[in-house]
DRENFI-593852 format. One line per field, with one value per residue (C-alpha): x, y, z; residue in one letter. Coordinates in nm, 3 decimals. Layout:
<pts>
x: c(X	...)
y: c(Y	...)
z: c(Z	...)
resn: c(A	...)
</pts>
This chain:
<pts>
x: c(-0.165	-0.328	-0.439	-0.803	-0.930	-0.953	-1.277	-1.175	-1.415	-1.395	-1.551	-1.581	-1.954	-1.882	-1.676	-1.825	-1.934	-1.635	-1.632	-1.802	-1.524	-1.479	-1.676	-1.548	-1.862	-1.810	-2.123	-2.362	-2.492	-2.338	-2.521	-2.589	-2.570	-2.677	-2.462	-2.479	-2.165	-2.128	-2.171	-1.904	-1.666	-1.718	-1.649	-1.338	-1.206	-1.271	-1.093	-0.792	-0.774	-0.782	-0.507	-0.288	-0.329	-0.251	0.053	0.179	0.157	0.484	0.479	0.541	0.577	0.271	0.202	-0.085	0.026	0.190	0.350	0.664	0.693	0.496	0.586	0.507	0.197	-0.025	-0.383	-0.658	-0.671	-0.698	-0.492	-0.678	-0.401	-0.038	0.103	0.485	0.708	1.084	1.347	1.666	1.978	2.172	2.380	2.273	2.475	2.281	1.925	1.630	1.391	1.046	0.683	0.450	0.075	-0.149	-0.527	-0.692	-1.012	-0.989	-1.114	-1.091	-1.084	-0.723	-0.540	-0.221	-0.142	0.154	0.328	0.613	0.916	1.288	1.613	1.505	1.474	1.121	1.090	0.721	0.387	0.037	-0.293	-0.586	-0.387	-0.299	0.050	0.085	0.335	0.553	0.820	0.990	0.936	1.133	1.073	0.745	0.677	0.416	0.193	-0.029	-0.288	-0.430	-0.762	-0.825	-0.955	-1.295	-1.358	-1.492	-1.342	-1.144	-0.800	-0.499	-0.149	0.135	0.495	0.789	1.105	1.426	1.470	1.822	1.945	2.254	2.164	2.203	2.482	2.246	1.964	1.954	1.677	1.450	1.647	1.889	2.183	2.248	2.549	2.355	2.087	1.832	1.569	1.355	1.343	1.108	1.026	0.958	0.951	1.160	0.930	0.930	1.304	1.199	0.870	0.626	0.354	0.146	0.407	0.211	0.058	-0.284	-0.330	-0.319	-0.372	-0.346	-0.025	0.075	0.448	0.603	0.976	1.192	1.545	1.802	1.749	1.917	1.774	1.465	1.224	0.972	0.739	0.452	0.143	0.095	0.250	0.027	0.248	0.605	0.704	1.037	1.120	1.469	1.729	1.487	1.212	0.922	0.754	0.417	0.287	-0.031	-0.153	-0.507	-0.523	-0.440	-0.086	0.104	0.387	0.645	0.566	0.637	0.897	1.078	1.362	1.588	1.877	2.014	1.756	1.575	1.203	1.101	0.737	0.554	0.203	0.099	-0.216	-0.538	-0.330	-0.184	0.085	0.420	0.709	1.058	1.325	1.686	2.023	2.046	2.375	2.230	1.901	2.014	2.168	1.861	1.597	1.580	1.489	1.242	1.064	0.965	0.736	0.415	0.418	0.487	0.187	-0.029	0.092	-0.002	-0.342	-0.403	-0.347	-0.522	-0.708	-0.669	-0.365	-0.485	-0.321	-0.299	0.056	0.356	0.726	1.067	1.323	1.675	1.892	2.268	2.290	2.394	2.084	2.124	1.755	1.478	1.157	0.792	0.731	0.378	0.354	0.737	0.939	1.297	1.584	1.960	2.079	2.386	2.164	2.095	2.417	2.652	2.442	2.563	2.247	2.074	1.839	1.538	1.601	1.623	1.297	1.132	1.258	1.097	0.770	0.816	0.814	0.537	0.312	0.348	0.139	-0.156	-0.022	0.114	0.045	-0.321	-0.401	-0.187	-0.114	-0.296	-0.008	0.353	0.278	0.067	0.366	0.370	0.062	0.286	0.603	0.452	0.234	0.512	0.741	0.461	0.418	0.794	0.820	0.515	0.653	0.985	0.798	0.588	0.846	1.181	1.074	1.186	0.942	0.785	0.768	1.149	1.185	0.901	1.061	1.384	1.188	1.016	1.352	1.465	1.132	1.184	1.517	1.357	1.081	1.329	1.538	1.263	0.936	0.644	0.528	0.231	0.407	0.759	1.002	1.064	1.394	1.701	1.782	1.922	1.815	1.458	1.462	1.550	1.186	1.254	1.376	1.324	1.026	0.811	0.937	0.978	0.846	0.523	0.503	0.522	0.200	0.029	0.160	0.018	-0.315	-0.329	-0.247	-0.528	-0.812	-0.709	-0.587	-0.927	-1.036	-0.693	-0.688	-1.041	-0.934	-0.645	-0.865	-1.133	-0.874	-0.726	-1.069	-1.244	-0.957	-0.842	-0.721	-0.766	-0.583	-0.629	-0.520	-0.422	-0.762	-0.928	-0.732	-0.817	-1.185	-1.194	-1.006	-1.264	-1.553	-1.411	-1.325	-1.658	-1.508	-1.346	-0.970	-0.876	-0.752	-0.548	-0.388	-0.324	-0.012	0.114	0.089	0.168	0.334	0.695	0.728	0.628	0.324	0.327	0.284	-0.039	0.043	0.413	0.464	0.826	0.919	1.130	1.337	1.701	2.025	2.152	2.364	2.556	2.437	2.505	2.295	2.044	1.960	1.724	1.373	1.104)
y: c(-0.628	-0.325	-0.038	0.011	0.261	0.613	0.778	1.070	1.319	1.281	1.610	1.954	1.889	1.597	1.808	1.941	2.302	2.531	2.686	3.012	3.260	3.274	2.955	2.618	2.449	2.425	2.441	2.513	2.829	2.943	2.805	3.036	2.900	3.067	2.909	2.962	3.073	2.727	2.557	2.779	2.705	2.332	2.346	2.556	2.311	2.022	2.197	2.274	1.910	1.792	2.036	1.923	1.559	1.641	1.843	1.559	1.299	1.287	1.353	1.043	0.959	0.810	0.629	0.496	0.135	0.073	-0.273	-0.145	0.195	0.169	0.519	0.696	0.914	1.024	0.948	1.190	1.423	1.428	1.688	1.878	2.114	2.212	2.557	2.537	2.845	2.803	3.076	2.956	3.140	3.100	2.804	2.443	2.374	2.605	2.570	2.724	2.939	2.784	2.819	2.519	2.575	2.270	2.277	1.965	1.811	1.636	1.276	1.246	1.470	1.591	1.750	1.721	1.702	1.496	1.593	1.404	1.634	1.593	1.754	2.114	2.380	2.484	2.857	2.872	2.697	2.841	2.656	2.853	3.174	3.122	3.034	2.665	2.474	2.220	1.961	1.674	1.304	1.071	1.202	1.370	1.735	1.726	2.034	2.127	2.395	2.635	2.453	2.087	2.027	1.862	1.579	1.706	2.053	2.243	2.352	2.538	2.467	2.701	2.601	2.835	2.630	2.568	2.299	2.158	2.034	1.867	1.505	1.364	1.108	0.814	0.937	1.007	1.162	1.462	1.743	1.637	1.871	1.925	2.093	2.421	2.401	2.156	1.899	1.664	1.286	1.209	0.843	0.646	0.812	1.129	1.417	1.499	1.570	1.866	1.994	1.905	1.678	1.366	1.164	0.860	0.791	0.718	1.092	1.278	1.653	1.946	2.152	2.512	2.592	2.937	2.933	3.243	3.244	3.501	3.641	3.419	3.099	2.923	2.742	2.481	2.258	2.014	2.146	2.462	2.808	3.062	3.369	3.497	3.804	3.981	4.205	4.352	4.079	3.787	3.622	3.419	3.147	3.005	2.666	2.481	2.127	2.063	1.709	1.554	1.425	1.208	1.383	1.141	1.276	1.645	1.806	2.141	2.224	2.525	2.587	2.757	2.581	2.613	2.537	2.405	2.393	2.180	2.044	1.691	1.501	1.708	2.022	1.897	2.141	1.960	2.139	2.002	2.134	2.088	2.252	2.556	2.439	2.100	2.199	2.134	1.794	1.681	1.804	1.477	1.291	1.553	1.551	1.187	1.264	1.362	1.038	0.838	1.000	0.918	0.557	0.527	0.687	0.422	0.155	0.290	0.609	0.984	1.126	1.201	1.537	1.900	1.886	1.659	1.685	1.559	1.716	1.623	1.705	1.735	1.493	1.135	0.993	0.634	0.621	0.789	0.898	0.957	1.285	1.390	1.581	1.623	1.300	1.318	1.178	1.190	1.405	1.189	0.894	1.071	1.266	0.979	0.680	0.343	0.169	0.127	0.393	0.160	0.083	0.449	0.519	0.234	0.383	0.714	0.525	0.353	0.688	0.823	0.524	0.594	0.906	0.665	0.385	0.527	0.900	0.916	0.575	0.570	0.271	0.290	0.118	0.053	-0.319	-0.224	-0.068	-0.358	-0.197	0.099	-0.073	-0.386	-0.181	0.066	-0.226	-0.387	-0.083	-0.034	-0.389	-0.359	-0.040	-0.213	-0.503	-0.285	-0.024	-0.206	-0.565	-0.688	-0.970	-0.937	-1.316	-1.336	-1.096	-1.262	-1.603	-1.463	-1.305	-1.638	-1.808	-1.557	-1.513	-1.769	-1.607	-1.262	-1.383	-1.535	-1.219	-0.955	-1.131	-1.197	-0.898	-0.796	-0.866	-0.723	-0.762	-0.445	-0.277	-0.319	-0.044	0.259	0.117	0.236	0.248	-0.121	-0.207	-0.127	-0.475	-0.685	-0.862	-0.547	-0.465	-0.758	-0.991	-0.793	-0.754	-1.135	-1.144	-0.926	-1.150	-1.455	-1.275	-1.189	-1.549	-1.665	-1.429	-1.341	-1.021	-0.850	-0.891	-0.784	-0.470	-0.385	-0.435	-0.191	0.084	0.038	0.032	0.373	0.523	0.400	0.485	0.811	1.066	0.818	0.539	0.167	-0.169	-0.511	-0.637	-0.371	-0.496	-0.862	-0.777	-0.571	-0.841	-1.093	-0.869	-0.797	-1.162	-1.286	-1.531	-1.524	-1.491	-1.490	-1.849	-1.787	-1.456	-1.541	-1.755	-1.519	-1.221	-1.375	-1.712	-1.793	-1.988	-1.883	-2.075	-2.245	-1.997	-2.054	-2.152	-2.202	-2.534	-2.535	-2.223	-2.324	-2.152	-2.109	-2.044	-1.690	-1.538	-1.211	-0.940	-0.571	-0.363	-0.139	0.209	0.196	0.330	0.374)
z: c(2.796	2.632	2.850	2.932	2.674	2.812	2.719	2.504	2.345	1.968	1.867	2.023	2.058	2.289	2.530	2.853	2.844	2.917	3.262	3.341	3.427	3.801	3.858	3.981	3.847	3.467	3.254	3.539	3.695	4.021	4.319	4.605	4.956	5.276	5.541	5.913	6.093	6.252	5.916	5.763	6.047	6.008	5.636	5.693	5.951	5.717	5.429	5.647	5.755	5.394	5.298	5.586	5.487	5.124	5.223	5.439	5.162	4.968	4.596	4.390	4.019	3.853	3.527	3.319	3.364	3.028	3.032	2.855	3.024	3.351	3.476	3.149	3.123	3.408	3.514	3.606	3.307	2.930	2.742	2.471	2.357	2.408	2.339	2.332	2.319	2.273	2.256	2.091	2.212	1.886	2.004	2.051	2.365	2.596	2.734	2.553	2.753	2.725	2.826	2.806	2.837	2.871	2.836	2.975	3.108	3.441	3.448	3.828	4.133	4.162	4.452	4.250	3.880	3.764	3.440	3.280	3.278	3.334	3.216	3.258	3.529	3.626	3.702	3.793	3.751	3.730	3.735	3.594	3.627	3.993	4.126	4.211	4.421	4.241	4.307	4.129	4.186	3.962	3.609	3.708	3.776	4.053	4.064	4.359	4.270	4.528	4.509	4.417	4.066	4.036	3.792	3.462	3.491	3.232	3.350	3.213	3.341	3.249	3.317	3.267	3.230	3.044	2.779	2.765	2.424	2.573	2.648	2.995	3.031	3.062	2.837	2.465	2.260	2.278	2.120	1.846	1.799	1.430	1.272	1.249	1.517	1.654	1.560	1.770	1.808	2.098	2.030	2.234	2.573	2.574	2.478	2.848	2.824	2.607	2.754	3.036	2.904	2.943	2.758	2.646	2.302	2.454	2.520	2.187	2.163	1.925	1.929	1.876	1.845	1.885	1.810	1.851	1.710	1.598	1.251	0.994	1.136	1.005	1.235	1.121	1.323	1.281	1.107	0.906	0.953	1.124	1.135	1.125	1.325	1.323	1.617	1.640	1.610	1.650	1.449	1.589	1.382	1.484	1.364	1.452	1.392	1.269	1.403	1.742	1.787	2.034	2.220	2.076	1.726	1.795	1.570	1.580	1.341	1.396	1.157	0.848	0.639	0.310	0.307	-0.033	-0.139	-0.395	-0.445	-0.363	-0.461	-0.443	-0.390	-0.060	0.059	0.064	0.232	0.283	0.518	0.411	0.475	0.249	0.101	-0.001	-0.157	-0.516	-0.439	-0.242	-0.488	-0.689	-0.371	-0.253	-0.588	-0.530	-0.234	-0.424	-0.623	-0.306	-0.138	-0.441	-0.426	-0.058	-0.121	-0.382	-0.117	0.194	0.108	0.142	0.322	0.677	0.757	0.644	0.504	0.460	0.395	0.498	0.728	0.622	0.920	0.943	1.233	1.301	1.467	1.352	1.254	1.058	1.231	1.136	1.319	1.225	0.892	0.885	0.881	1.008	0.797	0.824	0.533	0.478	0.393	0.063	0.001	0.093	-0.009	0.112	-0.001	-0.339	-0.467	-0.458	-0.093	0.009	-0.172	0.017	0.346	0.246	0.195	0.532	0.714	0.492	0.562	0.933	0.879	0.848	1.070	1.395	1.358	1.255	1.406	1.720	1.945	2.277	2.451	2.357	2.333	2.028	1.848	1.600	1.445	1.353	1.246	1.095	0.862	0.774	0.691	0.490	0.264	0.243	0.107	-0.115	-0.271	-0.341	-0.498	-0.725	-0.824	-0.801	-0.873	-0.531	-0.450	-0.106	-0.079	-0.084	0.206	0.394	0.352	0.497	0.783	0.850	0.876	1.141	1.321	1.598	1.687	1.686	1.917	2.155	2.167	2.166	2.236	1.998	1.789	2.009	2.338	2.299	2.585	2.786	2.700	2.917	3.165	2.984	2.645	2.616	2.236	2.260	2.195	1.827	1.742	1.425	1.585	1.549	1.198	0.959	1.228	1.245	0.866	0.860	1.066	0.804	0.526	0.703	0.745	0.374	0.291	0.519	0.419	0.064	-0.098	-0.153	0.212	0.338	0.127	0.241	0.604	0.564	0.425	0.690	0.970	0.893	0.823	1.139	1.373	1.217	1.473	1.758	1.937	1.878	2.017	1.891	2.003	1.784	1.484	1.545	1.586	1.265	1.071	1.191	1.088	0.743	0.672	0.802	1.053	1.394	1.340	1.709	1.700	1.387	1.495	1.861	1.799	1.530	1.764	2.103	2.044	2.137	1.812	1.461	1.330	0.986	0.701	0.504	0.147	0.220	0.404	0.284	0.487	0.788	1.058	0.957	1.143	1.184	0.908	0.927	0.687	0.635	0.873	0.693	0.819	1.113	1.072	1.330)
resn: c(M	P	L	T	P	R	R	R	P	R	T	P	A	A	L	P	T	P	P	I	P	G	S	R	F	P	G	S	R	L	L	R	F	R	L	T	R	H	R	K	A	A	L	L	A	S	A	V	A	V	C	L	V	A	A	A	A	P	A	E	P	L	G	V	G	D	R	I	F	P	N	L	G	N	P	G	Y	D	V	A	A	Y	D	L	S	F	T	Y	P	G	T	N	D	K	P	L	Q	A	V	T	T	I	D	A	W	T	T	A	D	L	E	R	V	N	L	D	F	A	H	G	T	V	R	S	V	E	V	D	G	R	P	A	A	F	T	S	A	G	E	D	L	V	V	T	P	E	Q	P	L	A	E	G	S	W	T	R	I	T	V	R	H	T	S	D	P	V	S	A	K	D	R	Q	G	G	W	V	R	T	S	D	G	L	A	M	A	N	Q	A	D	V	A	H	L	V	F	P	C	N	D	H	P	S	D	K	A	R	F	T	F	R	I	T	A	P	N	G	Y	T	A	V	A	N	G	L	P	V	R	K	E	R	V	G	G	N	T	T	W	T	Y	R	T	Q	H	P	M	A	T	E	L	A	Q	V	S	I	G	H	S	A	V	L	H	R	A	G	P	H	G	L	P	V	R	D	V	V	P	E	A	D	R	K	A	L	E	P	W	L	A	K	T	P	D	Q	I	A	W	M	E	G	K	V	G	R	Y	P	F	E	T	Y	G	V	L	M	A	Q	A	A	T	G	F	E	L	E	T	Q	T	L	S	L	F	E	K	R	L	F	T	E	P	A	F	P	K	W	Y	L	E	S	I	M	V	H	E	L	S	H	Q	W	F	G	D	S	V	T	P	R	S	W	S	D	V	W	L	N	E	G	H	A	T	W	Y	E	E	L	F	A	E	E	T	A	H	R	P	M	A	D	R	M	K	A	A	Y	G	A	S	D	R	W	R	E	A	G	G	P	P	A	R	P	K	P	P	A	A	G	Q	K	I	G	I	F	R	P	N	I	Y	D	G	A	A	L	V	L	Y	A	L	R	Q	E	I	G	R	P	A	F	E	R	L	E	R	I	W	V	R	E	H	R	N	T	T	A	T	T	T	D	F	V	Q	L	A	S	A	V	S	G	R	D	L	T	G	F	L	Q	P	W	L	Y	G	D	K	T	P	P	M	P	G	H	P	D	W	K	P	V	A	A	A	K	T	A	E	P	P	K	R	R)
</pts>
């Protein structure tokens, strides 16, 4: 069941007035009270009693109630911006020194602030420049400021900590150790193994990255470069995003890398990050990106961000990942190809299409992840159909044959089964990839190609830079088609069995058949 939408300011003008320095009443003038001595004493006694009660209550992990990850995210505040500073020691088997600064608006009165954070040592915490107490509870860092935070106030939390690139025994993800440094793979729920955060896609924010590494390394992150400073034996790179981003989409690359630049449509800056030794071999693949962007723009409209590019990492991740403005790929996928050229190009388009579906328009809950993967798979297949003459209908017929089995194993597309313990990326099953693309195919069959294509463009335009739900999609599809599609889409999205495919009464479920496993994409 989708989360209740959190009211999030969409523009700076909608935000409350920033606090007056020294005031605990943001946006208002300081009120002056003349209190009697007895009145002051009573208030002091009351405050002491509240503090004692708060101190007595044990810290506990919280969550925003996600059906898939119930302990992920935290209520009571809305992050506006992260400022992340990492100092790389020159080896990827030792912790990085880090400082995470979080600017947020409180959405409730808070005596404590819970942040998602695990797998690092916290040195200190400050709230609004004042030292704050902190402890751990589950995978939460629980912060107790000197004074409670009032609803509607602007607050800054600064955490000095380490960030450990060596994975815990029972937990993979976060930092990815490459042959020459590090990259990030935070999906679905492991950004908080790297930095303290509100680690749920419903709370998007802008990011600034400051990465310090020994001279000879190159650091790249989401967004555009702001500055590069060399001091002694170290260099610091600063990057900043121009659009809000979910924590699971953060990316930092540190390595002996070449950064290659080219122009995309409308002069869009395209930068790719590859191992220096492989730049010549990878160039033919990198050169395809501008045309792929132009192809996607022809389908759904203007590219939504300030830059794009691919990060080809020397690492065995077992998947590719749509980190915002800088998609992550395994380098060996292109230098040791085990799959046809047309298929690899379609995988590149899969991750590119996520920049619209998943990054710009982000799922409000993890049950809505089919909106990401179904659309990315759709455009992957459409690209293969149009450029490699691989009919989408053939792949959709095969998906229809397997759909009942996928639903039994992983749940229907819009209600995926929670992952097994220790297998949190287990939500990325075929039911939310080809199974979800099958839902879109059925919808196009039902409402016709012109209405479907109009729906896709309106969807990414109306929900740009925000979060959205399955209900939002059904409502928009109904509005665009001119009729209520709830009854049609309900069994496709939530049913245990796959409904009949419009226009294809001959399509039937088929028994399982073993096939070669393609590279995983997210």
